[in-house]
Phi, psi and omega in degrees: 000354176071228182294337183287335178053033185306337184286351177275355182247163187283164174305319182293312178305313181291322173303309179307308187301325178291321178300304188298326181292320178292331185261004185279005177241137191286336180291324181286334175290318171303314176310303180304325180293322176294315179298323178290313179306310183281346177049042187198167176281129183256132173258259184285346189298336187293324181294323183293330188273344189239153182273048187228155174288157179300323181295326181294306180309314180300318178296312175303319181296323180297314180296322183288328179293310181307324181283348178087008184275325174242165178233155180233140174241134176285121174231100183069241179265356185254158163251125170264135189250145169207160170307126174275118187289319182292318181287330176296322184286317179293321178293324177297320179296306187295313179297318178298313171312309184293316188285336179272359185284348183274126187244133180067191186267152177277310190238000000 
């Protein structure tokens, strides 16, 4: 991993960082909201829901898929995307544990 030296951090820290990186762009959050709202595999409809060009949406979908948050199934000449329910549950647990780990006041 070169300069980032991710191997020096725990698996959980790297997993959290991956989730935060995937969620760190408002377009990706919007894509996830569309997928959650539709509650189905979505093909070209995502582009219609966002103020972004198709190549930009595709790049954000790729980032979400690389993070394991969504999955894509090939249907004809299209790839249809949906939330990976298993990954979503794992992400919810990991993020919840992290956000709930603070006890008491800091200052």
